[in-house]
N, C-alpha and C positions, 0 to 999 in steps of 0.2 A: 508343569505349569511354571512359567517364569514370572516372578513378581518384582517389579522395579519401582523404586520410589524416586521421584524427581524433585529437585529443589531449585528455586531461583538463586543464581549465584552472582556474586560480585567479586571479581579478582582483586580489585583495588582495596576492598574493605576486608579481605580475608586475613585472618590472624596468621602469625608465624607458625603457630601450632597446626593450623589447618593446612598450611603449605607442607609442613613436615608429614602430616598424616596422608596427604595426597601423594607425596613422594613415595611413602611406604606402599600405598595401594598400587601406584604405578609400577614399582619394581616387582611386586608380587604378580601382577597381571602379565607383565612382560616375561617373567620367568616361567609361568605356567601356561602360556599360550601354546597351542599345538593343534593337531587335527581334531582331538576330542574337545568339545565345547567347554569352556570355563564358565561357571555360573556366577551370577551377581552375588548370590547368597554366600558362596564360598569365599569371595573376597571380603565381604562384610564379616563373616565369622573369623577370618584370619586377623582382621583389624581388632575385633573385640577381644580375641584371645591375647593380643599384644597389649591390651589395656586401653586401646583407642575406641572408646564407646560413644562419647558425645558427638563427635564429628564424623563418624564412620560413613554414614549415608552420603553426606555432602562430599566427602573426600573421594569416595568411589565414583560419584557422578562426575566430578571434575576430571578424575583420572581417565575414565572411560571416554569422555568426550574429547579430551586432548589426544588420546591414542587413536581414536577414530579419525579425527580431523587430519592427523599426520600419517594416516594409512599404515600405522603399525599393526592395528588389529581391525577386524571387521565384526560388528555386533550383529550376528544373524539371529533369526527367530529362535534357534536352538541354543544360543549362547555366544560367548566371545571366543573368537578363534583367529588364526592367521588369515590374511586376505587370500582369495582364490580367484582364478580367471572366471569371469562371468558375474562376479559380485557387482552390486549396484555402484555406479560411478558417482562422483560429486555432481549435484544438480543445482541449477539456479533456485534460490529460495522462493522466488515468486511462483515458479512452477510447482514446487513442493507444497507451498501454501495453498495454491489452487486445488491440488489433489486432496489435501486435508479437508478443505471446505466442501469438496465433492462427496465426502463420506456422509452417511445418513446422520443428520442432526435434527432433533435430539437423537442420541444414540439409543438403540433399542436392544443392544446385546446384553445389557445387564439391567438390574432393577434399581439403580441409583436414582434418587430424586433429581428431576431436571434433565435426565437423559445425558449425563456427562460421561466422559472417557478420559483416560490418562494419555500421556504422550506415548507410552509404550503400546497401549491399545490402538492408538492411531497408526503407529508404525506397523504393528502386526496386521491391521486391516488393509494396509496398503500392499501387503504381500511381498515385501522385499524389493519393491520397485525403487525405493529410495533408501539411502543410508539412514540409520537411526539418528546420527548426529545432525543430519540435514533436517529431519522431521522436527527434532528438538529446536534447532535454530529457527526454522520457519515459524513454528508456533510461538516462540518467545519474541522473535525480532519482527515478524511480519504481521502476526495475527492478534497477539495479546493486546488487550485494551481497545481493539477495533472490532474484528469479527468474532473473537473469542475472549472469554473471561476465565480466569483461573482461580480456584480456591486451593492453593498449594499443589495438590497432586492432580485433581480432576478439573476438566475443562468443559465449558458449555458455550454454545453460540450466544451472542448478544443480540439485542433487538435492533442494532444499528445496521444500515445498509453496508454491504461489503465494500472494502476499499477498491475492489475490482469493479464495482458498480459506480463508475464515475457519476453518472446521471443521478442515481439515488442519493449519493452523498451531497452533491451540490444542491439538489432540490431540498433536501432536509435542512441544510445550512441556510438556504435562502428563506425558508419558512421561519426559521428561528430568528433571523435578523430583520424580518419584514416590519416589525413594530418600531425599529430604531430609526433615527433620522439618517438621511443620506450621508452625512459627514461623520457618522459614528465610526469608531475604530473597528468594530466588528464588520460593518459593511465594507469598509476600505480593505480589510484583510481578505474578505471573501472575493472582492474584485481582483485583488492581487493574485490570489490563489487560482482564480478562474483563468486569468491571463496566462499564468505560468503553466497550467495544465494544457491550455489551448496551444501555446507556441511550441510545447514539447511534441505536439503531433504534426507540426509543419515539416514538409520535406524540403523547404527552401529557406532562404535567408529572411530574417525579420529584424525589426528595430523596435524596442520598447521605449515608451516615453519619447516618441519621435518629435523633435522640435519643429514647429511651423510658425515662424516669427516668435511671438510671445506665447503661443499655444503649445500644447503637448498632446499628441494623439497616443492612446494607450498602446496601439500596435500599428506599425506600418510594414507592409510586405512589398518590398521593391520589385520582386520578380513578377508579381501579378498587379502591382501598383494599386494596392487596396489598403484603405484605412479601416481599422477596427476599433470600435468604442465599446468598452465593457461596462456592465452595470450589475449590481448585486440583487436585483429584483426584476420581475417581469410584469409588473402592473402597468397600466396604460400611461400614467404620468412619467414613470421611470423610462419606459420604452420610448416615449415621445422625446424625452430629454436626450436619450442616447442617440436617436436618429438626428435630432437637431444639431447636436455636437459634431457628429461625424460629417454631416452635410456642411457645417461651417468650416471644419478642418479641410474638407475637400475644396471648398471655395477659396479659402485662404491660400492653400498650397498651389492651386492652379492659377490664381491671380499673380503669384510671385514666381511662377515657373519660368525658367529660362528658355526651355524648348519642350517639344512634345514628350521627350524621353523622361522628363521629370514631373509630368502631370500625374495626378491621381485619377485613375479610371473608375474606381468603384468604392463604395462604402459598405460596411457590415456592422451589425449590432450583435455583440456577444453577451448572452444572458445565461443565468444558472439553470434555467428550465425553459421549455418552449412556451411562448406566450399564448394565451387563449382569449376568447371573447373580444372585448373592445380593443385590447392591446394588439392582438393580431390583426383585427380589422383596420386599425389605424395604420399599421405598417403596410398592409396591402393597398390601402387608399393612397398613401404618399408615394408608394412605388409606382402605382398606375398613373398618378397625377403629375409626379415630378421626374424622378429617375429611379432606376433599379436600386434595390437595397438587399443585401444578403443577410439572412438570419442564421446565426450560429448558436448552437446550444449543446450541452452534453447529451450523449446518447449511448447507453451501455458503457463501454470502456473508452469511447472516443468522443468525437463531436460530429454532429450532423450539420450540413450546410443546406439551406434552402434559399434559392434565388427567387425573390418576389419581384414581379414586374407589373 
């Protein structure tokens, strides 16, 4: 059985002594890599025998990750060794993070309170599909503080919606800022983040803060000639405000348009969640009574578009 301890590291704050111990660990690993797997405990014992006790675990962690990332060694389930054909290749961290989240949470493989697991256990359960260093980086850089929380060695799922669940995260934030006034910094930030997430999904050109005389539309999409107005809530008053603003921008743009090529054809309301009840009924009413309006809101990992007529 391989037991590995993992520690959160900061290269910038590492002491010169830690750098030295890491170098000692690195040299030992490089000198003893072969076809027979080298065990983590063997490197730790070597450092301790040399008097390096306090920083041994952290130094080996740094050495192993650096050697893995530079393809000097491969950390297989059976231990450290030279890379071989067929070993897992570097993978995008978002893909590795999704694979980690797809494991059973809470973990039922052990009897730890809260159903936690270590990074090594996550790597082991993924069956060698991903490099150990990529699992480490995905959990620290992509998941920690969002989908996962860490108590030094052992990790648990949080109660937050996954960052891969765009809809869940925006809905949660919208609920949190609902009690704040429209001009509050939290609402303004939510609107800005909503717009940024939306335009990132567009396959065509767009303009943010598009000027129309003295007015500014949140988003203008020249390819489809659409104005989009974003809001941080989906209640009827906010939705009505969004529609009225978008309609006013369309009117102002078309009044000053030089020819048909510069006219605005459609308007859309971008919300953090799908409106319901009176808010939705209002949009359906104005769409039927005046002109079409497109409703856009997060859905899973992307955005859903509904054309209301």
